Backbone as ProteinMPNN parsed JSONL, in Angstrom:
{"seq_chain_A": "MEIGLVNGVAYLLAYLIGSVSFAVLVSRTMGLADPRSYGSGNPGATNVLRSGNKAAALATLLGDAAKGWVAVAVAQRAGPQWGLDWGLDATSVALVGLFAFLGHLFPVFLKFRGGKGVATAAGVLLGLNLWLGLGTLATWLLIAAFFRLSSLAAIISAVFAPFWAWLLFGRQPVVLIVAVIGVLLIARHRANLAKLIAGTEGRIGEKKASDPGPSPAGEG", "coords_chain_A": {"N_chain_A": [[82.004, -2.75, 125.042], [79.742, -0.776, 123.195], [78.425, -1.449, 119.929], [77.853, 0.774, 118.274], [79.458, 2.788, 119.428], [81.981, 1.701, 119.079], [82.105, 1.706, 116.303], [82.066, 4.492, 115.855], [84.493, 5.306, 117.068], [86.278, 3.949, 115.43], [85.807, 5.2, 112.935], [86.643, 7.79, 113.527], [89.378, 7.386, 114.102], [90.199, 6.458, 111.612], [89.756, 8.741, 110.085], [91.671, 10.457, 111.235], [94.027, 9.118, 110.573], [93.898, 9.369, 107.814], [94.241, 12.094, 107.662], [96.916, 12.619, 107.862], [99.426, 14.122, 106.089], [101.405, 13.031, 103.646], [102.707, 14.29, 101.588], [103.5, 16.762, 102.605], [105.013, 15.921, 104.843], [107.04, 14.279, 103.685], [108.258, 16.124, 101.977], [109.289, 17.993, 103.8], [111.045, 16.365, 105.211], [112.884, 15.708, 103.23], [113.954, 18.121, 102.604], [112.634, 19.844, 100.807], [110.608, 22.356, 99.137], [107.502, 23.4, 100.572], [104.779, 21.653, 99.336], [102.431, 23.004, 99.002], [103.075, 25.482, 98.227], [103.749, 25.856, 95.581], [103.281, 25.184, 92.027], [100.253, 23.484, 91.538], [99.522, 23.798, 94.111], [98.531, 21.746, 95.494], [98.707, 19.31, 98.033], [99.938, 16.672, 97.138], [101.112, 13.701, 95.377], [101.484, 14.146, 92.584], [101.865, 16.913, 92.402], [104.119, 17.191, 94.025], [105.944, 15.974, 92.416], [106.512, 17.971, 90.64], [108.508, 19.334, 91.859], [110.755, 18.257, 90.94], [111.899, 16.138, 92.146], [111.809, 12.89, 91.97], [111.916, 10.734, 93.73], [110.82, 11.751, 96.069], [108.225, 12.246, 95.209], [107.377, 9.639, 94.663], [107.549, 8.499, 97.224], [105.611, 9.996, 98.504], [103.329, 9.234, 97.076], [103.185, 6.463, 97.698], [102.95, 6.602, 100.481], [100.513, 8.021, 100.865], [98.742, 6.248, 99.643], [99.127, 4.015, 101.249], [98.081, 4.765, 103.76], [95.336, 4.762, 103.323], [94.927, 2.08, 102.718], [95.836, 0.839, 105.09], [93.989, 1.767, 107.033], [91.629, 0.447, 106.241], [92.505, -2.23, 106.337], [93.099, -2.592, 109.065], [90.536, -2.291, 110.156], [89.307, -4.554, 109.086], [90.797, -6.669, 110.194], [91.36, -6.202, 112.927], [88.939, -5.629, 114.053], [87.261, -7.858, 115.077], [88.574, -8.365, 117.5], [87.722, -6.352, 119.103], [85.172, -6.955, 119.603], [83.478, -6.716, 117.453], [82.56, -8.066, 114.467], [83.957, -7.11, 111.953], [85.141, -8.238, 109.816], [83.253, -9.571, 108.393], [81.507, -7.647, 107.7], [81.077, -5.783, 105.219], [80.102, -3.233, 104.688], [80.641, -1.655, 106.982], [83.439, -1.709, 106.935], [83.914, -0.446, 104.488], [82.949, 2.092, 105.089], [84.82, 2.912, 106.972], [86.996, 3.161, 105.269], [86.029, 5.278, 103.692], [86.025, 7.382, 105.551], [88.759, 7.608, 106.045], [89.552, 8.514, 103.571], [88.165, 10.96, 103.492], [89.594, 12.218, 105.463], [92.001, 12.713, 104.17], [91.167, 14.514, 102.2], [90.131, 16.621, 103.72], [92.016, 17.443, 105.923], [92.549, 17.615, 109.399], [94.952, 18.427, 110.412], [95.986, 20.201, 108.594], [94.432, 22.445, 108.487], [92.091, 21.675, 107.254], [92.533, 21.696, 104.533], [93.261, 19.761, 102.134], [94.62, 17.173, 99.946], [93.784, 15.853, 96.667], [93.108, 13.228, 96.707], [93.561, 10.896, 95.146], [95.579, 8.834, 95.376], [95.071, 7.941, 98.005], [92.44, 7.059, 97.775], [92.879, 4.935, 96.025], [94.342, 3.24, 97.701], [92.386, 2.641, 99.609], [90.474, 1.275, 98.024], [92.002, -0.924, 97.188], [92.319, -2.128, 99.651], [89.689, -2.812, 100.293], [88.977, -4.649, 98.311], [91.044, -6.639, 96.414], [90.863, -6.992, 93.604], [89.111, -4.987, 92.904], [90.634, -2.725, 93.507], [92.842, -3.138, 91.783], [91.603, -3.135, 89.273], [90.663, -0.502, 89.123], [93.082, 0.887, 89.33], [94.315, -0.03, 87.001], [92.708, 1.198, 85.106], [93.353, 3.877, 85.607], [96.127, 3.883, 84.999], [96.117, 3.202, 82.286], [94.805, 5.385, 81.022], [96.481, 7.459, 81.885], [98.906, 6.72, 80.733], [98.422, 6.993, 78.006], [97.566, 9.655, 77.675], [98.998, 11.226, 79.445], [97.914, 12.775, 81.472], [97.186, 13.364, 84.6], [94.91, 14.221, 86.013], [92.784, 13.706, 84.226], [92.966, 10.922, 84.072], [92.357, 10.316, 86.732], [89.705, 11.239, 86.963], [88.301, 9.644, 85.091], [88.831, 7.121, 86.167], [87.491, 7.385, 88.591], [84.885, 7.405, 87.706], [84.62, 4.831, 86.694], [85.14, 3.17, 88.898], [82.852, 2.608, 90.692], [81.469, 0.932, 88.948], [83.204, -1.282, 88.66], [83.059, -2.087, 91.318], [80.367, -2.809, 91.512], [80.307, -5.035, 89.807], [81.771, -6.801, 91.353], [80.591, -6.853, 93.938], [77.853, -6.757, 93.577], [74.492, -5.678, 94.219], [75.128, -4.067, 96.701], [75.644, -2.129, 99.738], [78.291, -1.233, 99.779], [78.94, -0.566, 97.201], [77.631, 1.85, 96.792], [79.068, 3.428, 98.585], [81.592, 3.405, 97.423], [80.891, 4.777, 95.139], [80.336, 7.28, 96.242], [82.897, 8.044, 97.054], [83.996, 8.242, 94.504], [82.496, 10.379, 93.398], [83.266, 12.475, 95.084], [85.976, 12.577, 94.433], [85.864, 13.423, 91.759], [84.674, 15.907, 92.153], [86.724, 17.199, 93.519], [88.42, 17.587, 91.466], [87.374, 19.52, 89.842], [88.388, 22.014, 89.027], [90.523, 21.169, 87.5], [89.137, 19.865, 85.532], [87.979, 21.971, 84.149], [90.302, 23.084, 83.064], [91.107, 20.985, 81.47], [89.12, 20.994, 79.528], [89.676, 23.44, 78.428], [92.131, 22.951, 77.407], [94.489, 23.486, 78.765], [95.566, 22.077, 80.82], [98.18, 20.824, 82.868], [100.654, 18.329, 82.117], [101.668, 15.025, 83.218], [104.64, 15.012, 85.05], [105.45, 17.363, 83.986], [107.039, 20.434, 84.395], [106.298, 23.581, 85.358], [107.446, 26.774, 84.22], [107.329, 28.74, 86.136], [107.361, 27.399, 88.473], [109.026, 26.624, 91.516], [112.153, 25.011, 92.12], [113.556, 22.352, 94.145], [113.963, 23.425, 97.491], [116.204, 24.661, 100.07], [116.322, 23.076, 103.306], [113.877, 24.123, 105.619], [113.023, 26.392, 104.28], [110.64, 25.798, 103.095]], "CA_chain_A": [[81.804, -1.496, 124.3], [78.641, -0.915, 122.27], [78.831, -1.462, 118.526], [77.822, 2.13, 117.742], [80.617, 3.52, 119.925], [83.147, 1.121, 118.41], [82.097, 2.252, 114.94], [82.435, 5.897, 115.913], [85.926, 5.388, 117.343], [86.974, 3.48, 114.222], [85.705, 6.235, 111.906], [87.488, 8.906, 113.95], [90.773, 6.986, 113.9], [90.435, 6.41, 110.168], [89.851, 10.132, 109.633], [92.957, 10.996, 111.688], [95.057, 8.489, 109.743], [93.811, 10.001, 106.506], [94.651, 13.493, 107.764], [98.376, 12.726, 107.791], [99.82, 14.491, 104.729], [102.745, 12.561, 103.309], [103.331, 15.281, 100.707], [104.155, 17.739, 103.474], [106.016, 15.24, 105.661], [108.157, 13.864, 102.838], [108.942, 17.327, 101.496], [110.066, 18.547, 104.907], [112.126, 15.434, 105.524], [113.867, 15.726, 102.155], [114.436, 19.48, 102.395], [111.997, 20.452, 99.645], [109.609, 23.383, 99.421], [106.173, 22.929, 100.923], [104.054, 21.467, 98.073], [101.311, 23.951, 98.918], [103.614, 26.793, 97.856], [104.093, 25.923, 94.165], [102.456, 24.362, 91.134], [98.816, 23.537, 91.788], [99.301, 24.03, 95.528], [97.915, 20.542, 96.041], [99.634, 18.44, 98.751], [99.825, 15.316, 96.62], [102.29, 13.18, 94.681], [101.66, 14.774, 91.276], [102.445, 18.239, 92.583], [105.473, 17.005, 94.554], [106.776, 15.633, 91.259], [106.92, 19.232, 90.01], [109.736, 19.811, 92.512], [111.866, 17.627, 90.238], [112.402, 15.032, 92.964], [110.949, 11.737, 91.721], [111.885, 9.893, 94.926], [109.867, 12.374, 96.989], [106.891, 12.02, 94.649], [107.054, 8.227, 94.855], [107.32, 8.29, 98.658], [104.307, 10.607, 98.796], [102.313, 8.364, 96.476], [103.078, 5.229, 98.479], [102.46, 6.927, 101.815], [99.094, 8.357, 100.811], [98.002, 5.023, 99.342], [99.248, 3.112, 102.391], [97.197, 5.127, 104.872], [94.008, 4.289, 102.981], [94.924, 0.62, 102.842], [96.0, 0.486, 106.508], [92.731, 2.007, 107.732], [90.711, -0.637, 105.897], [93.06, -3.495, 106.809], [92.921, -2.652, 110.513], [89.11, -2.523, 110.395], [88.999, -5.936, 108.73], [91.514, -7.663, 110.993], [91.342, -5.935, 114.368], [87.571, -5.491, 114.504], [86.787, -8.945, 115.935], [89.196, -8.291, 118.825], [86.977, -5.347, 119.86], [83.809, -7.431, 119.755], [82.675, -6.447, 116.261], [83.101, -8.872, 113.381], [84.004, -6.313, 110.741], [85.608, -9.049, 108.713], [82.08, -10.021, 107.651], [80.654, -6.495, 107.473], [81.719, -4.995, 104.172], [79.644, -1.852, 104.76], [81.411, -0.987, 108.036], [84.814, -1.56, 106.449], [83.901, 0.572, 103.441], [82.778, 3.391, 105.742], [86.13, 3.245, 107.532], [87.773, 3.652, 104.136], [85.503, 6.585, 103.308], [86.494, 8.375, 106.52], [90.189, 7.824, 105.794], [89.579, 9.33, 102.357], [87.742, 12.297, 103.896], [90.705, 12.799, 106.214], [92.975, 13.232, 103.211], [90.589, 15.684, 101.535], [89.907, 17.697, 104.686], [92.843, 17.057, 107.076], [92.511, 18.499, 110.556], [96.309, 18.92, 110.662], [96.32, 21.224, 107.596], [93.304, 23.384, 108.467], [91.066, 21.099, 106.382], [92.869, 21.92, 103.128], [94.067, 18.604, 101.778], [94.865, 16.821, 98.552], [92.644, 15.456, 95.848], [92.696, 11.917, 97.18], [93.672, 9.791, 94.195], [96.364, 7.735, 95.945], [94.378, 7.415, 99.185], [91.296, 6.294, 97.275], [93.408, 3.676, 95.489], [94.659, 2.393, 98.846], [91.122, 2.185, 100.19], [89.883, 0.275, 97.129], [92.83, -2.134, 97.283], [92.019, -2.764, 100.934], [88.342, -3.383, 100.244], [89.02, -5.831, 97.446], [92.234, -6.542, 95.57], [90.5, -6.844, 92.197], [88.525, -3.657, 92.774], [91.75, -1.785, 93.467], [93.645, -3.345, 90.575], [90.822, -2.696, 88.124], [90.661, 0.96, 89.111], [94.454, 1.308, 89.022], [94.557, -0.306, 85.586], [92.025, 2.259, 84.376], [94.167, 5.099, 85.757], [97.389, 3.728, 84.274], [95.839, 3.194, 80.849], [94.532, 6.761, 80.596], [97.672, 8.267, 82.14], [99.945, 6.352, 79.778], [98.083, 7.497, 76.679], [97.357, 11.107, 77.62], [99.891, 11.897, 80.404], [97.1, 13.734, 82.213], [96.816, 12.726, 85.855], [93.539, 14.582, 86.37], [91.878, 12.969, 83.352], [93.016, 9.53, 84.517], [91.648, 10.235, 88.013], [88.271, 11.433, 86.732], [87.767, 8.455, 84.422], [88.904, 6.027, 87.147], [86.424, 7.616, 89.567], [83.632, 7.027, 87.044], [84.578, 3.379, 86.51], [85.28, 2.447, 90.165], [81.592, 2.003, 91.135], [81.124, -0.146, 88.023], [83.981, -2.45, 89.083], [82.513, -2.525, 92.607], [79.095, -3.475, 91.254], [80.612, -6.355, 89.257], [82.319, -7.653, 92.411], [79.742, -6.94, 95.128], [76.434, -6.755, 93.283], [73.732, -4.564, 94.784], [75.487, -3.975, 98.106], [75.926, -0.746, 100.153], [79.676, -0.864, 99.503], [78.97, 0.047, 95.864], [77.229, 3.244, 96.985], [80.168, 4.114, 99.256], [82.618, 3.606, 96.39], [80.378, 5.839, 94.274], [80.514, 8.547, 96.969], [84.323, 8.365, 96.911], [84.193, 8.666, 93.123], [81.903, 11.711, 93.215], [84.135, 13.424, 95.78], [87.192, 12.703, 93.634], [85.561, 14.264, 90.597], [84.443, 17.262, 92.655], [88.019, 17.793, 93.847], [89.118, 17.848, 90.206], [86.55, 20.383, 88.984], [89.247, 23.024, 88.402], [91.276, 20.464, 86.463], [88.196, 19.575, 84.442], [87.872, 23.198, 83.36], [91.552, 23.217, 82.323], [91.09, 19.955, 80.425], [88.245, 21.472, 78.465], [90.35, 24.571, 77.781], [93.384, 22.471, 76.832], [95.614, 24.103, 79.47], [95.959, 21.239, 81.955], [99.558, 20.352, 82.833], [100.813, 16.888, 81.965], [102.46, 14.341, 84.233], [106.075, 15.245, 84.957], [105.719, 18.682, 83.411], [107.39, 21.44, 85.398], [106.042, 24.916, 84.847], [108.586, 27.684, 84.35], [107.177, 29.537, 87.344], [107.458, 26.542, 89.646], [110.361, 26.579, 92.078], [112.733, 23.693, 92.302], [113.74, 22.019, 95.535], [114.552, 24.489, 98.279], [116.904, 24.178, 101.26], [115.459, 22.769, 104.449], [113.459, 25.253, 106.415], [112.454, 27.441, 103.46], [109.306, 25.403, 102.673]], "C_chain_A": [[80.71, -1.698, 123.252], [79.129, -0.771, 120.823], [78.869, -0.051, 117.946], [79.03, 2.944, 118.162], [81.894, 3.017, 119.264], [83.243, 1.659, 116.983], [82.589, 3.697, 114.926], [83.928, 6.097, 116.143], [86.724, 4.99, 116.099], [86.953, 4.544, 113.137], [86.595, 7.43, 112.238], [88.964, 8.589, 113.726], [91.121, 6.954, 112.416], [90.592, 7.824, 109.612], [91.202, 10.737, 110.016], [94.122, 10.405, 110.89], [95.079, 9.153, 108.366], [94.301, 11.437, 106.505], [96.158, 13.697, 107.709], [98.778, 12.986, 106.342], [101.256, 14.057, 104.446], [103.453, 13.522, 102.365], [104.107, 16.297, 101.532], [105.272, 17.09, 104.277], [107.253, 14.863, 104.847], [108.963, 15.074, 102.371], [109.803, 17.943, 102.593], [111.273, 17.672, 105.217], [113.255, 15.497, 104.5], [114.352, 17.135, 101.801], [113.875, 20.171, 101.173], [111.01, 21.529, 100.08], [108.276, 22.73, 99.771], [105.365, 22.816, 99.627], [102.855, 22.394, 97.914], [101.761, 25.317, 98.421], [103.976, 26.91, 96.374], [103.156, 25.051, 93.339], [100.979, 24.571, 91.38], [98.496, 23.872, 93.233], [98.691, 22.837, 96.225], [98.942, 19.678, 96.765], [99.456, 16.976, 98.335], [101.033, 14.95, 95.79], [102.539, 13.875, 93.338], [102.302, 16.151, 91.406], [103.869, 18.153, 93.141], [106.431, 16.678, 93.409], [107.26, 16.889, 90.549], [108.165, 19.825, 90.674], [110.967, 19.272, 91.788], [112.428, 16.432, 90.967], [111.449, 13.838, 92.827], [110.831, 10.831, 92.94], [110.868, 10.433, 95.928], [108.436, 12.139, 96.507], [106.45, 10.576, 94.861], [106.746, 7.932, 96.312], [105.967, 8.857, 99.069], [103.176, 9.721, 98.288], [102.09, 7.11, 97.322], [102.512, 5.489, 99.87], [100.974, 7.225, 101.827], [98.24, 7.137, 100.493], [97.99, 4.094, 100.553], [98.278, 3.467, 103.512], [95.751, 4.714, 104.591], [93.893, 2.788, 103.16], [94.987, 0.193, 104.302], [94.696, 0.668, 107.272], [91.739, 0.874, 107.489], [91.202, -1.968, 106.457], [92.889, -3.664, 108.315], [91.466, -2.936, 110.864], [88.734, -3.975, 110.128], [89.575, -6.93, 109.727], [91.419, -7.452, 112.498], [89.93, -5.837, 114.921], [87.089, -6.587, 115.432], [87.375, -8.909, 117.34], [88.481, -7.286, 119.719], [85.508, -5.735, 119.998], [82.911, -7.146, 118.571], [83.298, -7.158, 115.071], [83.063, -8.099, 112.07], [84.475, -7.117, 109.541], [84.465, -9.534, 107.833], [81.143, -8.868, 107.309], [81.316, -5.55, 106.49], [81.323, -3.52, 104.236], [80.443, -1.066, 105.795], [82.836, -0.734, 107.594], [84.892, -0.463, 105.397], [83.742, 1.967, 104.029], [84.074, 3.843, 106.41], [87.023, 3.813, 106.431], [87.334, 5.035, 103.691], [85.998, 7.669, 104.25], [87.991, 8.634, 106.376], [90.362, 8.734, 104.576], [89.201, 10.776, 102.675], [88.84, 13.004, 104.689], [91.752, 13.384, 105.286], [92.451, 14.499, 102.532], [90.498, 16.89, 102.465], [90.686, 17.405, 105.983], [92.816, 18.084, 108.21], [93.876, 19.116, 110.812], [96.731, 20.015, 109.684], [95.163, 22.206, 107.412], [92.265, 22.992, 107.418], [91.292, 21.388, 104.895], [93.822, 20.821, 102.667], [94.23, 18.397, 100.295], [93.603, 16.393, 97.844], [92.245, 14.002, 96.05], [92.867, 10.733, 96.264], [94.405, 8.597, 94.814], [95.659, 7.106, 97.148], [93.164, 6.592, 98.769], [91.754, 4.95, 96.729], [93.744, 2.713, 96.623], [93.417, 1.818, 99.491], [90.513, 1.075, 99.335], [90.673, -1.024, 97.134], [92.56, -2.883, 98.575], [90.66, -3.436, 100.932], [88.31, -4.67, 99.441], [90.176, -5.66, 96.466], [91.87, -6.278, 94.111], [89.85, -5.501, 91.919], [89.63, -2.609, 92.647], [92.553, -1.9, 92.189], [92.901, -2.883, 89.318], [90.813, -1.181, 87.99], [92.037, 1.51, 88.766], [94.777, 1.094, 87.543], [93.902, 0.76, 84.715], [92.853, 3.54, 84.408], [95.437, 5.012, 84.907], [97.185, 3.788, 82.765], [95.627, 4.619, 80.326], [95.776, 7.636, 80.761], [98.767, 7.986, 81.114], [99.677, 6.951, 78.399], [98.068, 9.023, 76.609], [98.298, 11.903, 78.523], [99.171, 13.012, 81.155], [96.583, 13.052, 83.471], [95.362, 12.994, 86.22], [92.516, 13.82, 85.522], [91.813, 11.498, 83.767], [92.236, 9.349, 85.817], [90.139, 10.324, 87.814], [87.647, 10.19, 86.095], [87.783, 7.247, 85.372], [87.786, 6.149, 88.181], [85.065, 7.22, 88.997], [83.502, 5.508, 86.968], [84.615, 2.597, 87.83], [83.963, 1.849, 90.665], [81.145, 0.851, 90.239], [81.879, -1.413, 88.388], [83.426, -3.001, 90.398], [81.2, -3.279, 92.426], [79.314, -4.882, 90.687], [81.055, -7.327, 90.349], [81.352, -7.886, 93.565], [78.25, -7.035, 94.821], [75.76, -5.543, 93.906], [73.932, -4.507, 96.295], [75.803, -2.513, 98.457], [77.346, -0.288, 99.833], [79.8, -0.186, 98.142], [78.612, 1.53, 95.964], [78.365, 4.042, 97.631], [81.307, 4.374, 98.283], [82.178, 4.712, 95.445], [80.545, 7.21, 94.922], [81.976, 8.996, 96.873], [84.6, 8.891, 95.505], [83.674, 10.07, 92.869], [82.773, 12.776, 93.881], [85.44, 13.649, 95.014], [86.971, 13.628, 92.434], [85.363, 15.711, 91.026], [85.752, 17.958, 92.975], [88.813, 18.142, 92.593], [88.341, 18.795, 89.292], [87.388, 21.472, 88.311], [90.072, 22.4, 87.278], [90.397, 20.166, 85.259], [88.042, 20.794, 83.54], [89.126, 23.399, 82.509], [91.634, 22.182, 81.201], [90.254, 20.407, 79.236], [88.918, 22.596, 77.687], [91.666, 24.169, 77.127], [94.622, 23.037, 77.5], [96.105, 23.265, 80.649], [97.394, 20.741, 81.792], [99.628, 18.834, 82.773], [101.735, 16.321, 83.04], [103.946, 14.584, 83.995], [106.449, 16.594, 84.412], [105.963, 19.684, 84.528], [107.215, 22.816, 84.797], [107.247, 25.819, 85.111], [108.526, 28.487, 85.636], [107.301, 28.715, 88.604], [108.867, 26.557, 90.178], [110.88, 25.171, 92.138], [112.853, 23.406, 93.769], [114.413, 23.165, 96.269], [115.275, 23.929, 99.475], [115.927, 23.943, 102.387], [115.149, 24.04, 105.209], [112.819, 26.357, 105.593], [111.032, 27.098, 103.016], [108.311, 25.63, 103.748]], "O_chain_A": [[80.74, -2.675, 122.504], [80.102, -0.073, 120.54], [79.796, 0.294, 117.213], [79.576, 3.706, 117.364], [82.781, 3.803, 118.929], [84.323, 2.02, 116.516], [83.416, 4.078, 114.098], [84.557, 6.941, 115.504], [87.723, 5.626, 115.764], [87.969, 4.775, 112.482], [87.222, 8.013, 111.353], [89.712, 9.424, 113.219], [92.206, 7.374, 112.015], [91.456, 8.074, 108.771], [91.812, 11.448, 109.217], [95.083, 11.104, 110.571], [96.143, 9.457, 107.827], [94.728, 11.948, 105.47], [96.627, 14.821, 107.53], [98.503, 12.168, 105.464], [102.205, 14.654, 104.954], [104.683, 13.564, 102.344], [105.237, 16.649, 101.195], [106.364, 17.649, 104.381], [108.381, 15.104, 105.278], [110.194, 15.051, 102.371], [110.929, 18.367, 102.333], [112.375, 18.167, 105.454], [114.428, 15.358, 104.845], [115.071, 17.322, 100.819], [114.552, 20.995, 100.56], [110.627, 21.6, 101.247], [107.973, 21.63, 99.309], [105.272, 23.794, 98.884], [102.325, 22.547, 96.813], [100.938, 26.21, 98.217], [104.462, 27.957, 95.946], [102.352, 24.288, 93.874], [100.505, 25.706, 91.426], [97.354, 24.192, 93.564], [98.368, 22.902, 97.411], [99.965, 19.337, 96.171], [98.903, 16.162, 99.075], [101.888, 15.796, 95.526], [103.686, 14.161, 92.996], [103.176, 16.514, 90.619], [104.728, 18.952, 92.769], [107.597, 17.069, 93.441], [108.317, 16.87, 89.917], [108.802, 20.717, 90.115], [112.08, 19.759, 91.99], [113.339, 15.772, 90.466], [110.412, 13.785, 93.487], [109.783, 10.229, 93.169], [110.142, 9.666, 96.559], [107.543, 11.865, 97.309], [105.295, 10.315, 95.197], [105.801, 7.205, 96.616], [105.262, 8.266, 99.887], [102.19, 9.491, 98.988], [100.953, 6.743, 97.621], [101.704, 4.713, 100.38], [100.248, 6.741, 102.695], [97.133, 7.003, 101.015], [96.976, 3.463, 100.852], [97.713, 2.577, 104.147], [95.019, 4.357, 105.515], [92.899, 2.283, 103.682], [94.267, -0.718, 104.711], [94.331, -0.189, 108.077], [91.088, 0.4, 108.42], [90.413, -2.748, 106.991], [92.571, -4.755, 108.788], [91.187, -3.728, 111.763], [87.934, -4.557, 110.859], [88.926, -7.918, 110.071], [91.4, -8.418, 113.261], [89.733, -5.949, 116.131], [86.548, -6.281, 116.494], [86.737, -9.377, 118.283], [88.606, -7.342, 120.943], [84.693, -4.935, 120.458], [81.696, -7.316, 118.668], [84.441, -6.879, 114.708], [82.252, -8.384, 111.189], [84.243, -6.735, 108.394], [84.672, -9.869, 106.666], [80.098, -9.082, 106.695], [82.031, -4.628, 106.884], [82.118, -2.651, 103.879], [80.873, 0.056, 105.529], [83.386, 0.338, 107.848], [85.816, 0.351, 105.404], [84.333, 2.923, 103.527], [84.387, 5.033, 106.412], [87.716, 4.811, 106.628], [88.167, 5.874, 103.35], [86.355, 8.76, 103.804], [88.443, 9.764, 106.566], [91.222, 9.615, 104.566], [89.839, 11.709, 102.188], [89.0, 14.222, 104.604], [92.329, 14.432, 105.577], [93.207, 15.446, 102.316], [90.75, 18.025, 102.061], [90.079, 17.149, 107.022], [93.036, 19.275, 107.989], [93.963, 20.211, 111.367], [97.733, 20.691, 109.917], [94.945, 22.728, 106.319], [91.646, 23.845, 106.782], [90.356, 21.33, 104.097], [95.04, 20.944, 102.799], [94.014, 19.303, 99.49], [92.496, 16.551, 98.359], [91.171, 13.585, 95.617], [92.364, 9.651, 96.568], [93.901, 7.475, 94.779], [95.648, 5.884, 97.296], [92.894, 5.543, 99.353], [91.092, 3.934, 96.945], [93.469, 1.517, 96.53], [93.392, 0.65, 99.877], [90.083, 0.049, 99.863], [90.089, -2.107, 97.089], [92.568, -4.114, 98.604], [90.495, -4.512, 101.508], [87.691, -5.654, 99.843], [90.267, -4.646, 95.773], [92.491, -5.442, 93.455], [90.011, -4.937, 90.837], [89.569, -1.725, 91.793], [92.908, -0.893, 91.577], [93.503, -2.308, 88.41], [90.938, -0.641, 86.89], [92.157, 2.473, 88.009], [95.429, 1.926, 86.913], [94.469, 1.178, 83.706], [93.037, 4.203, 83.388], [95.779, 5.951, 84.188], [98.003, 4.367, 82.049], [96.204, 5.006, 79.309], [96.09, 8.451, 79.894], [99.47, 8.898, 80.679], [100.607, 7.368, 77.709], [98.499, 9.613, 75.619], [98.393, 13.123, 78.389], [99.751, 14.061, 81.436], [95.648, 12.253, 83.411], [94.66, 12.095, 86.683], [91.505, 13.347, 86.04], [90.735, 10.903, 83.808], [91.535, 8.352, 85.989], [89.383, 9.57, 88.427], [86.582, 9.74, 86.52], [86.848, 6.447, 85.374], [87.203, 5.148, 88.597], [84.195, 6.751, 89.73], [82.415, 4.961, 87.152], [84.155, 1.456, 87.867], [83.947, 0.676, 91.037], [80.515, -0.097, 90.709], [81.295, -2.496, 88.429], [83.331, -4.214, 90.581], [80.95, -4.273, 93.109], [78.593, -5.814, 91.044], [80.759, -8.52, 90.287], [81.294, -8.986, 94.114], [77.46, -7.36, 95.707], [76.391, -4.502, 94.095], [73.037, -4.849, 97.068], [76.188, -1.739, 97.58], [77.586, 0.903, 99.638], [80.665, 0.668, 97.948], [79.222, 2.365, 95.297], [78.599, 5.195, 97.27], [81.92, 5.441, 98.311], [83.005, 5.505, 94.995], [80.859, 8.188, 94.243], [82.26, 10.171, 96.642], [85.34, 9.858, 95.329], [84.333, 10.867, 92.201], [82.993, 13.848, 93.317], [85.947, 14.769, 94.952], [87.792, 14.498, 92.142], [85.823, 16.633, 90.353], [85.895, 19.158, 92.739], [89.772, 18.91, 92.657], [88.62, 18.865, 88.095], [87.136, 21.82, 87.158], [90.292, 23.019, 86.237], [90.851, 20.208, 84.115], [87.981, 20.667, 82.317], [89.031, 23.836, 81.362], [92.16, 22.46, 80.123], [90.641, 20.221, 78.082], [88.769, 22.708, 76.471], [92.253, 24.949, 76.378], [95.692, 23.074, 76.892], [96.975, 23.709, 81.398], [97.781, 20.291, 80.713], [98.766, 18.141, 83.313], [102.484, 17.055, 83.685], [104.45, 14.391, 82.888], [107.628, 16.947, 84.371], [105.192, 19.771, 85.484], [107.9, 23.179, 83.841], [107.967, 25.648, 86.095], [109.564, 28.876, 86.173], [107.343, 29.271, 89.701], [109.821, 26.508, 89.401], [110.095, 24.225, 92.201], [112.302, 24.149, 94.582], [115.324, 23.801, 95.739], [114.987, 22.801, 99.876], [114.845, 24.53, 102.427], [116.003, 24.902, 105.418], [112.123, 27.199, 106.161], [110.286, 27.987, 102.604], [107.127, 25.35, 103.562]]}, "name": "protein", "num_of_chains": 1, "seq": "MEIGLVNGVAYLLAYLIGSVSFAVLVSRTMGLADPRSYGSGNPGATNVLRSGNKAAALATLLGDAAKGWVAVAVAQRAGPQWGLDWGLDATSVALVGLFAFLGHLFPVFLKFRGGKGVATAAGVLLGLNLWLGLGTLATWLLIAAFFRLSSLAAIISAVFAPFWAWLLFGRQPVVLIVAVIGVLLIARHRANLAKLIAGTEGRIGEKKASDPGPSPAGEG"}
């Protein structure tokens, strides 16, 4: 199989993996309302937390992060078996991660209306390099702990991620790919940015009075 075709298949598979929405799957499994029907309408862990079910939010967070990590890990480890030594090609692996991230943002299974990608991006970065992922996560946790604003933490982490990548990889294409992920993350948070400026952005764990609680199975 030619390298170009192998790359194309890998990117497509990564996109399909990223398209799996754990927010929707977990909510259905646990009998909760569809996360697209309340709060921000975003199929992600932060919005699932507004249902009041912390276990569902945690499962969503881990699932969305895992799919980003799995896509990268498979590219790194299974690539040589298909005749392409991706273990030594950081650019190819990073592109696989980018496509998994794009799958979460624009999932084919949800009519291309996906989440904001924070957890999936974290999984991708952890897969690319442990220290890159941990540095970005530490940035998110620090901002989130002080301000309890998930969107602010995501935006600042997206700004710093390429910097951490540059420290680890130097002037390599992977840094540009991480920067693209960061720009897309910020773009997905543009509405949140406007709310942050206006001082109306909801804080982590905050449940709006108009938000519904968990609903019986089948109603979401």
